[in-house]
C-alpha positions in Angstrom: 33.7 -17.6 48.9 34.8 -14.4 50.6 38.4 -13.3 51.2 37.6 -13.1 54.9 37.0 -16.8 55.1 40.5 -17.5 53.8 42.5 -15.2 56.0 43.6 -18.0 58.3 44.9 -19.9 55.4 47.1 -17.2 53.9 48.7 -15.8 57.0 51.6 -18.3 57.1 54.5 -17.0 59.2 58.2 -17.9 59.2 60.6 -16.6 61.8 57.8 -14.3 63.1 57.4 -12.6 59.7 54.4 -12.7 57.4 55.4 -14.2 54.1 54.6 -12.0 51.2 51.8 -13.2 49.0 50.5 -12.0 45.7 47.3 -12.1 43.6 47.3 -13.5 40.1 44.5 -13.7 37.5 44.3 -16.8 35.5 42.3 -19.6 33.9 41.1 -22.3 36.3 41.2 -26.0 35.3 39.3 -28.5 37.5 40.6 -32.0 38.3 38.1 -34.7 38.7 39.4 -35.3 42.3 38.3 -31.8 43.3 41.5 -29.8 43.3 42.5 -27.6 40.4 45.2 -25.5 38.7 45.3 -21.9 37.6 47.3 -20.8 34.6 48.1 -17.1 34.8 46.7 -15.0 32.0 50.2 -13.5 31.4 51.4 -17.1 30.5 48.4 -17.8 28.2 48.7 -14.4 26.4 52.4 -14.9 25.7 52.0 -18.3 24.1 52.4 -18.4 20.4 50.8 -21.8 20.4 50.0 -24.2 23.3 53.0 -25.4 25.2 53.6 -27.5 28.3 52.7 -25.2 31.3 54.3 -27.4 34.0 56.0 -25.1 36.5 54.0 -22.1 35.5 50.6 -23.0 36.9 49.3 -22.7 40.4 48.0 -25.6 42.4 44.6 -25.0 44.2 43.6 -27.5 46.9 40.1 -29.0 46.8 38.8 -26.9 49.7 40.2 -23.6 48.2 38.5 -23.6 44.8 35.6 -21.3 45.8 33.5 -23.6 43.6 35.2 -22.4 40.5 34.3 -24.5 37.4 36.4 -25.6 34.5 37.7 -22.6 32.4 36.6 -19.9 34.7 38.8 -16.8 34.9 39.7 -16.4 38.6 41.7 -14.3 41.0 44.0 -16.5 43.1 46.0 -15.6 46.1 49.5 -17.2 46.1 50.6 -19.1 49.2 54.3 -19.3 49.3 54.5 -22.2 51.7 58.0 -22.9 53.2 59.6 -26.0 51.8 57.3 -26.3 48.8 58.7 -25.7 45.4 55.3 -25.6 43.6 53.2 -22.5 43.9 49.9 -23.0 45.7 46.9 -20.7 45.9 43.4 -19.9 47.1 40.7 -18.8 44.7 39.5 -15.4 46.1 37.1 -14.3 43.3 35.6 -15.7 40.2 35.9 -13.0 37.6 34.3 -14.6 34.6 32.3 -17.7 34.3 33.3 -20.0 31.4 30.6 -22.6 31.8 27.2 -21.2 30.9 25.8 -24.5 29.5 26.4 -28.1 30.2 25.3 -31.3 28.4 24.6 -34.5 30.2 22.0 -37.2 31.2 18.8 -36.2 32.8 17.2 -38.0 35.8 13.7 -37.2 37.2 12.6 -37.6 40.8 9.3 -36.9 42.5 9.8 -33.2 43.2 13.0 -32.4 41.3 15.4 -33.5 38.6 19.1 -33.4 38.1 21.6 -33.7 35.2 24.8 -35.6 35.5 27.2 -33.5 33.3 29.1 -35.2 30.5 32.9 -35.2 30.6 35.4 -33.7 33.1 34.6 -30.0 32.9 31.9 -29.9 35.6 32.2 -32.1 38.7 28.8 -31.7 40.3 25.3 -32.5 39.2 23.0 -29.7 38.1 19.7 -29.4 40.1 16.6 -28.9 37.9 13.2 -27.7 39.2 10.1 -29.4 37.7 9.1 -26.2 35.8 12.5 -26.3 34.0 12.4 -30.0 32.9 11.6 -28.9 29.3 9.9 -32.2 28.5 12.9 -34.2 29.4 12.5 -37.7 30.9 14.9 -40.0 32.8 17.7 -41.2 30.6 17.4 -38.4 28.0 20.5 -36.5 26.9 20.0 -32.8 27.4 21.6 -29.4 27.2 21.1 -27.3 30.3 21.5 -23.5 30.8 23.0 -22.8 34.3 20.7 -20.3 36.1 22.7 -20.2 39.4 26.2 -21.3 40.3 27.2 -23.4 43.3 28.3 -22.0 46.6 28.6 -23.2 50.2 24.9 -23.5 50.7 23.5 -24.9 47.4 24.3 -26.8 44.2 24.2 -25.4 40.8 20.8 -25.0 39.3 19.7 -24.9 35.6 16.9 -25.4 33.1 16.8 -27.8 30.2 17.0 -25.9 26.9 17.3 -28.7 24.4 16.7 -32.5 24.3 19.8 -33.7 22.4 18.5 -37.2 22.2 15.9 -39.5 23.8 17.0 -42.4 26.0 18.7 -45.0 23.8 18.5 -42.9 20.7 21.3 -43.7 18.2 24.1 -41.2 18.2 22.8 -39.2 21.2 25.9 -40.2 23.2 28.3 -38.7 20.6 26.2 -35.6 20.2 26.3 -35.1 24.0 30.1 -35.4 24.2 30.4 -32.8 21.4 27.9 -30.5 23.0 29.7 -30.7 26.3 32.7 -29.3 24.5 30.7 -26.5 23.1 30.1 -27.9 19.6 26.7 -27.8 18.0 25.7 -30.0 15.0 23.0 -27.7 13.7 23.7 -24.4 12.0 22.0 -21.2 13.2 18.8 -20.7 11.3 19.7 -17.5 9.5 23.1 -18.8 8.3 21.5 -22.0 7.3 18.9 -20.1 5.2 21.7 -18.2 3.6 23.4 -21.5 2.6 20.1 -22.9 1.2 19.6 -19.8 -0.9 23.2 -19.9 -2.2 22.9 -23.6 -3.1 19.6 -23.1 -4.8 20.7 -20.1 -6.9 24.0 -21.7 -7.9 22.2 -24.9 -9.0 19.8 -22.8 -11.0 22.7 -20.9 -12.7 24.6 -24.1 -13.5 27.1 -23.9 -10.5 28.0 -20.2 -11.2 26.9 -17.6 -8.7 24.6 -14.8 -9.7 27.6 -12.4 -9.4 29.7 -14.5 -11.7 26.9 -14.6 -14.2 26.9 -10.8 -14.4 30.6 -10.5 -14.7 31.8 -12.1 -17.9 35.5 -11.8 -17.1 35.0 -14.0 -14.1 33.7 -16.7 -16.4 36.4 -16.1 -19.0 39.1 -16.5 -16.3 38.0 -20.1 -15.7 39.5 -22.8 -17.7 37.0 -25.4 -18.9 38.3 -28.9 -17.9 35.0 -30.7 -18.1 36.2 -33.0 -20.8 39.4 -33.9 -19.0 39.8 -37.2 -17.1 39.5 -36.0 -13.5 38.3 -38.1 -10.6 38.1 -38.1 -6.8 39.6 -40.8 -4.5 38.1 -40.8 -0.9 37.0 -43.1 1.8 33.9 -45.3 1.2 31.8 -43.3 3.7 32.9 -39.9 2.5 30.2 -37.5 1.3 32.1 -34.2 0.9 34.6 -34.4 -1.9 36.9 -31.3 -2.0 39.8 -32.6 -4.1 40.1 -34.3 -7.4 43.2 -35.4 -9.4 44.4 -35.8 -13.0 47.6 -37.1 -14.7 49.3 -36.8 -18.0 52.7 -37.7 -19.5 54.2 -34.8 -21.4 56.2 -35.1 -24.6 59.4 -34.5 -22.7 58.7 -37.5 -20.4 57.7 -35.4 -17.4 54.5 -35.9 -15.4 51.8 -33.3 -15.4 49.9 -33.8 -12.1 46.7 -31.8 -11.7 45.2 -31.2 -8.3 41.7 -29.6 -8.5 40.1 -28.2 -5.3 36.5 -27.2 -4.7 36.2 -23.4 -5.0 34.2 -22.8 -1.9 35.1 -19.1 -1.8 32.8 -18.6 -4.8 29.8 -19.3 -2.6 30.9 -18.4 1.0 31.5 -14.7 0.7 33.7 -12.7 3.0 31.7 -11.1 5.8 28.5 -13.1 5.3 26.6 -14.9 8.1 27.8 -18.1 6.6 31.4 -17.0 6.6 31.2 -15.9 10.3 29.8 -19.3 11.4 32.4 -21.1 9.3 35.2 -19.1 11.0 33.7 -19.7 14.4 33.7 -23.5 13.7 37.1 -23.4 12.1 36.9 -27.0 10.8 34.6 -30.0 10.4 34.7 -32.5 13.2 34.5 -36.2 12.2 33.0 -38.4 14.9 32.8 -42.0 13.6 29.4 -42.1 11.8 28.6 -38.5 12.4 30.1 -35.1 11.4 29.8 -31.6 12.7 30.3 -29.7 9.4 32.1 -26.5 9.0 29.6 -25.7 6.2 25.9 -26.8 6.0 25.4 -30.0 4.1 23.7 -28.0 1.2 27.2 -26.7 0.4 29.6 -29.3 1.9 27.7 -32.3 0.3 26.0 -30.4 -2.4 27.1 -27.6 -4.7 30.7 -27.4 -3.4 31.3 -31.2 -3.4 33.1 -32.5 -6.5 30.3 -35.1 -7.1 30.8 -37.3 -10.2 29.0 -36.3 -13.4 28.3 -32.7 -12.1 29.9 -29.4 -13.1 31.8 -27.9 -10.2 33.9 -24.8 -9.8 37.5 -25.4 -8.7 41.0 -23.9 -8.1 43.5 -26.0 -10.0 47.2 -26.5 -9.5 49.1 -28.1 -12.4 52.6 -29.3 -11.5 55.2 -30.5 -14.0 57.3 -33.1 -12.3 60.5 -34.7 -13.6 61.0 -38.5 -13.3 63.1 -38.0 -10.2 60.2 -36.1 -8.4 61.5 -32.5 -8.9 58.7 -30.0 -9.5 60.1 -27.9 -12.3 57.1 -25.8 -13.2 53.5 -25.1 -12.0 50.4 -23.1 -12.8 47.6 -22.1 -10.5 44.3 -21.1 -12.1 40.5 -21.0 -11.7 38.7 -23.8 -13.5 35.5 -25.8 -13.9 35.6 -29.6 -13.8 33.2 -32.6 -14.1 34.5 -35.6 -12.2 34.3 -38.7 -14.2 34.4 -41.2 -11.3 34.0 -41.3 -7.5 36.8 -43.7 -6.5 37.3 -45.2 -3.0 40.7 -46.0 -1.5 40.2 -49.8 -1.2 39.3 -50.2 -4.9 42.3 -48.0 -6.1 44.6 -49.8 -3.7 43.5 -53.2 -5.0 44.1 -52.1 -8.5 47.6 -50.8 -7.7 48.5 -53.8 -5.5 47.0 -56.2 -8.0 49.0 -54.7 -10.9 52.2 -54.8 -8.9 51.6 -58.5 -7.9 51.1 -59.4 -11.6 54.2 -57.5 -12.7 56.2 -59.5 -10.1 54.4 -62.7 -11.3 53.2 -63.7 -7.9 51.3 -67.0 -7.7 47.7 -67.3 -6.5 48.8 -68.1 -2.9 51.0 -65.1 -2.7 48.5 -62.6 -4.1 46.6 -60.3 -1.8 44.2 -59.3 -4.7 42.6 -62.3 -6.4 42.3 -62.5 -10.2 38.5 -62.2 -10.2 38.5 -58.9 -8.2 41.4 -57.4 -10.0 39.9 -58.1 -13.5 36.5 -56.8 -12.3 38.0 -53.5 -11.1 40.2 -53.2 -14.2 37.2 -53.6 -16.5 34.9 -51.4 -14.4 37.4 -48.5 -14.4 38.9 -49.2 -17.8 38.7 -45.4 -18.7 41.0 -44.4 -15.9 43.0 -47.6 -15.2 46.1 -46.5 -16.9 45.9 -43.1 -15.1 45.7 -44.8 -11.8 48.8 -46.9 -12.5 50.7 -43.7 -13.7 49.6 -42.0 -10.5 50.8 -44.9 -8.4 54.3 -44.7 -10.0 54.5 -40.9 -9.5 53.4 -41.3 -5.8 56.2 -43.7 -5.2 58.7 -41.3 -6.8 57.4 -38.4 -4.6 57.4 -40.5 -1.5 61.0 -41.6 -2.1 62.1 -38.0 -2.6 60.2 -36.9 0.5 61.9 -39.7 2.5 65.3 -38.6 1.2 64.9 -35.0 2.3 64.0 -36.3 5.8 60.2 -36.0 6.0 59.0 -37.9 9.1 56.3 -40.4 8.4 54.6 -41.4 11.6 53.0 -44.8 11.5 51.2 -44.6 14.8 48.2 -46.8 14.7 44.9 -45.1 14.4 41.7 -46.9 15.3 38.9 -47.9 13.0 35.8 -48.4 15.2 32.9 -50.4 13.6 29.4 -49.4 14.8 26.2 -51.4 14.4 22.9 -50.0 13.3 22.2 -48.8 16.8 25.6 -47.0 17.1 27.2 -49.5 19.4 30.8 -50.6 18.7 31.1 -54.2 17.4 34.8 -54.3 16.5 37.9 -52.1 16.8 41.0 -52.5 14.6 43.9 -50.5 13.4 42.9 -48.2 10.5 44.2 -49.2 7.1 46.6 -46.8 5.4 47.0 -48.4 2.1 48.9 -47.3 -1.1 45.9 -45.3 -2.4 45.7 -43.3 0.8 49.4 -42.6 0.7 49.2 -41.7 -3.0 46.6 -38.9 -2.4 48.6 -37.7 0.6 51.6 -37.3 -1.6 49.7 -35.3 -4.2 48.1 -33.0 -1.6 51.5 -32.4 0.0 52.9 -31.4 -3.3 50.0 -29.0 -4.0 50.2 -27.5 -0.6 53.9 -26.9 -0.8 53.7 -25.5 -4.4 50.9 -23.0 -3.4 52.7 -21.9 -0.2 56.0 -21.2 -2.0 54.3 -19.4 -4.9 52.5 -16.9 -2.7 55.5 -16.5 -0.3 57.4 -15.1 -3.2 54.4 -12.9 -4.2 54.7 -11.4 -0.7 51.0 -11.9 -0.3 49.2 -12.1 3.1 48.8 -15.7 3.7 48.0 -18.5 6.2 50.8 -21.0 6.6 50.9 -24.3 8.3 53.8 -24.1 10.8 55.6 -26.9 12.7 58.5 -25.6 14.8 61.7 -27.4 15.6 61.4 -29.6 18.7 62.6 -28.2 22.0 66.1 -29.3 23.0 65.0 -30.7 26.3 62.3 -32.9 24.6 64.9 -34.2 22.2 67.3 -35.0 25.1 64.5 -37.0 26.8 63.8 -38.8 23.5 67.5 -39.7 23.2 67.4 -41.2 26.7 64.3 -43.1 25.9 65.7 -44.5 22.6 68.9 -45.5 24.4 66.8 -48.0 26.4 66.0 -49.8 23.1 69.6 -49.7 22.0 68.8 -47.1 19.4 71.3 -44.2 19.1 70.1 -40.7 18.1 72.8 -38.7 16.4 73.1 -34.9 16.2 72.7 -31.9 18.5 69.4 -32.0 20.4 69.2 -28.2 19.9 69.4 -28.5 16.1 68.1 -31.9 15.4 67.4 -32.7 11.7 64.1 -34.4 10.8 66.1 -36.9 8.7 67.6 -38.4 11.8 64.2 -38.9 13.4 62.9 -40.4 10.1 65.8 -42.9 10.1 64.9 -44.0 13.6 61.3 -44.6 12.6 62.4 -46.6 9.6 64.7 -48.7 11.8 61.9 -49.7 14.1 59.3 -50.3 11.4 57.8 -53.7 11.7 59.2 -54.3 15.2 56.9 -54.9 18.3 57.9 -51.5 19.7 57.3 -49.5 16.5 54.1 -47.9 17.8 55.6 -47.1 21.2 58.6 -45.4 19.6 56.5 -43.5 17.2 54.1 -42.4 19.9 56.9 -41.1 22.2 58.6 -39.3 19.3 55.3 -37.7 18.3 54.8 -36.5 21.9 58.3 -35.0 21.8 57.3 -32.7 18.9 55.8 -29.3 19.0 52.2 -29.0 18.0 51.6 -27.7 14.4 49.5 -24.5 14.1 48.4 -21.8 11.7 50.3 -18.6 11.3 50.9 -15.7 8.9 54.7 -16.0 8.9 56.3 -18.6 6.7 58.3 -20.5 9.4 58.5 -23.9 7.8 57.3 -27.4 8.7 59.8 -29.4 10.6 58.0 -32.8 10.4 57.7 -32.6 6.6 61.2 -31.0 6.3 59.7 -28.2 4.2 60.5 -24.5 4.1 57.1 -23.6 2.6 53.8 -25.2 3.5 50.1 -24.4 3.8 46.7 -26.1 3.8 45.1 -25.4 0.5 43.4 -28.7 -0.4 40.3 -28.9 1.9 38.3 -25.7 1.9 35.0 -27.6 2.6 36.3 -28.7 6.0 39.1 -26.3 7.0 38.8 -22.5 7.3 42.5 -21.7 6.6 42.1 -23.3 3.1 39.0 -21.2 2.4 40.8 -18.1 3.6 43.8 -18.6 1.3 41.5 -19.5 -1.6 40.1 -15.9 -1.4 43.6 -14.5 -1.4 44.7 -16.7 -4.3 41.8 -15.6 -6.5 42.3 -11.9 -5.8 46.0 -12.2 -6.8 45.1 -14.3 -9.9 42.7 -11.6 -11.1 44.6 -8.4 -10.1 47.2 -7.7 -7.4 45.2 -5.9 -4.6 46.1 -2.3 -3.6 47.7 -1.6 -0.2 44.4 -1.0 1.6 43.1 -4.3 0.5 46.3 -6.1 1.3 46.2 -4.7 4.8 42.6 -5.9 5.2 43.5 -9.4 3.9 46.5 -9.6 6.3 44.2 -8.8 9.2 41.7 -11.4 8.0 44.5 -14.0 7.6 45.7 -13.4 11.1 42.2 -13.8 12.5 41.7 -17.0 10.5 45.0 -18.4 11.8 44.2 -17.8 15.4 40.6 -19.0 15.2 41.6 -22.1 13.2 44.4 -23.2 15.5 42.0 -23.0 18.5 39.2 -24.8 16.6 41.6 -27.6 15.5 42.7 -28.3 19.0 39.0 -28.4 20.2 38.1 -30.8 17.3 41.0 -33.2 18.1 39.9 -33.1 21.8 36.3 -34.1 20.9 37.4 -36.8 18.4 39.7 -38.3 21.0 37.0 -38.2 23.7 34.5 -39.9 21.4 37.1 -42.6 20.5 37.9 -43.2 24.2 34.2 -43.4 25.0 33.5 -46.0 22.3 36.6 -48.0 23.2 35.4 -48.2 26.8 31.9 -49.2 25.6 33.4 -51.9 23.5 35.6 -53.3 26.3 32.6 -53.5 28.7 31.9 -56.8 26.8 35.3 -58.2 27.8 35.5 -57.7 31.5 37.2 -60.7 33.1 39.0 -61.7 29.9 42.7 -61.7 29.3 44.7 -60.2 26.4 48.3 -59.8 25.3 49.5 -56.2 25.0 52.6 -54.0 25.3 53.5 -51.3 27.9 52.6 -48.0 26.2 53.2 -45.6 29.0 54.2 -45.3 32.7 53.6 -42.8 35.5 53.4 -42.7 39.3 50.0 -44.3 39.3 50.9 -47.3 37.1 51.4 -48.3 33.5 49.3 -48.2 30.4 49.0 -51.3 28.3 47.9 -51.1 24.6 46.4 -54.0 22.8 47.0 -54.7 19.1 43.6 -53.2 18.2 44.8 -49.8 19.7 42.6 -50.1 22.9 44.6 -48.9 25.9 44.0 -49.5 29.6 45.9 -49.0 32.9 47.4 -51.4 35.4 47.6 -49.4 38.7 50.6 -49.9 41.0 48.3 -50.8 43.9 47.1 -53.8 42.0 50.6 -55.1 41.4 50.8 -57.1 44.6 54.1 -58.9 44.1 56.2 -55.8 45.0 56.1 -52.0 45.5 57.0 -50.3 42.3 58.7 -46.9 41.7 58.3 -44.9 38.5 61.6 -43.9 36.8 60.0 -41.4 34.5 63.3 -40.5 32.7 63.7 -44.2 31.8 60.0 -44.8 31.0 59.7 -47.7 33.4 58.5 -49.1 36.7 61.0 -50.9 38.9 60.1 -53.2 41.8 61.9 -52.3 45.1 62.4 -55.8 46.4 62.4 -58.0 43.2 64.1 -55.5 40.9 61.5 -56.5 38.3 61.2 -54.0 35.5 58.2 -53.0 33.3 59.4 -50.7 30.5 57.8 -49.2 27.4 57.4 -51.7 24.6 57.6 -54.7 26.9 55.0 -57.4 26.2 52.6 -58.3 29.1 49.5 -60.3 29.7 46.6 -58.6 31.4 43.0 -59.1 32.5 40.3 -56.5 31.9 39.2 -55.8 35.5 36.8 -52.9 35.3 35.5 -50.4 32.8 34.3 -46.9 33.8 32.4 -45.5 30.9 31.8 -42.1 32.5 35.5 -41.5 33.2 36.6 -43.3 30.0 38.9 -45.6 32.0 39.8 -49.3 31.4 41.3 -50.9 34.5 43.6 -53.8 34.0 45.2 -56.4 36.2 48.6 -57.9 35.4 48.7 -61.7 34.9 51.8 -63.3 36.4 54.0 -65.2 34.0 53.1 -68.9 33.8 49.7 -68.2 35.4 46.3 -68.7 33.6 43.7 -66.3 34.8 40.2 -67.6 35.0 37.5 -65.2 33.7 34.2 -64.6 35.4 32.5 -67.3 33.4 34.7 -69.9 35.2 36.9 -70.7 32.3 40.1 -69.4 30.7 39.3 -66.7 28.1 39.4 -68.0 24.5 40.4 -64.6 23.3 43.7 -64.6 25.3 46.4 -63.1 23.2 44.1 -61.4 20.8 43.1 -57.8 20.4 39.4 -58.2 20.9 37.7 -60.2 18.2 33.9 -60.0 18.1 32.4 -58.1 21.0 30.7 -60.3 23.5 27.1 -59.5 24.3 26.4 -58.5 27.9 24.1 -60.9 29.8 
């Protein structure tokens, strides 16, 4: 839209004088209701990592957006309206289009077609001429290139460039959500060919690259650990194994913990096509039964993966640990291993729990692991059974030491979504975090800290994992919230110690409001990010920390592997150090952005599948707890982690006001309060799959709500159970 059209809107007078207005360039974000917000570029450029922009953005009314789309860079004219604290503006020009492609569902008509875009980024359908259908049929999931943008006279137009999945095809919904966020599953052809060539050559050379074969000192630098008892422990569905562990008891009684990480840098060379694509992706994205890999499967699941019985190149960290958990010595070196077992968390957890139960002489009725399963696992893994028990003891020691120093252990429930053979959700439950999961976490934390501290004192260019101290105002809000539960928070909000927050989480562990307190506390924290300065990790209460243990699925790990190997062989000269520093800075920036994008996609897929699951429970009632409040209503979470909203307009017994600072809704007439952590009974009223919304209705106390089938729901009080088939 032209500036001329908006002149009447911006000439606002007060006392006969024209109010001064200004123009600002910024990033436009579209709300689903048509209005939007512009964040000034000056704000975005000065952010070290994403922060809350409330008060810094500019509100744009729905009729003043000039048809800008999500992410567009625009020029906005500020309207300093009298009596309004918030800045408002009018989009005058669209400087740069962010949306060049959309993904969505295609529908064909007699003389035209259209695509309903996936997600919240694009609010209008895309018009498709017949010659641009690209073979798509109604119901197909497609990618569309925008050929013309919307204006006052016409809708956006485009052409189908790819059929992501045919109507009803398994996994097409997840692929479309990812594609709508700009993530592609397939690798570019040339980079993929490069990966195939590398994997083929490495396999032919017995895992060593051709370059390594020609350079004997590279081979001599590797320690041969192929006869050592080393094994991986991962999830049952995992296919890329980038970490393995070993354990020994030294003559002095100390533990020798070995953490052995896939040496991806041996194959993904600096400056290659493969490296460029990995940097762009930043990390692998795990979407239930699918994965968008950082590296092609030929590497991630093949030559780089620490598969059992196969020789693999690794970077190893040996840590000598005293019986109290103090790491007194360490060594970092290049190695080659041959994993003797591919273990899964549940089997290792059953061995550890089973052994503990038998030490405590629990009876059959008290045991979680029955004798038959325990003996079967013990016999099956006889070669490493003692190692697993030793690792279990060491993990407990490391965990106790971490707890003592004040490391915060959030136990916020994550969802495990079970899909059937067609990709539809059949059950949702809190994800298990058993003793084997925690054990591997402890070992990886120890390795990451050790590596970060070692190279900090080497003054090497590096990529650190940084978690800043929480903002004082956020801590004050948290203190107010906790007071509502009768929980005191000691210390100065400006210099809060993580130990105090860890104590609060321990205090609420096992209570009905554990998840709510953990969630609010987590939201009060800064977001962790990657940087080249060693600024510490608040949540872990560590001065030195990095990500070293997952180079198959995280680019920062791959970047620092390159740095580590250079310093192990020969300290680089100043010119090379400067180049590495520049590469580390670039990796930190790209990886922080990629990580945020990956989390966004993962959450979007999870919300979609939760809504799809709950479509089978419309009309049924459940017990839940209040997990959030705002001016529109309150969120209610079920024990299976599914969350829906009770809107204030549906609460017919009173008019409710939101007291945000106290995290509650209060009835004007009755004084009735609905606060965070409060148990409530609700009915699933409506599910909007496109908007990822689950609408709930409150069930009054003492009242039984009758479902649509004309009877009281048998699942009342449960968190789902088996999904009901739609009729």
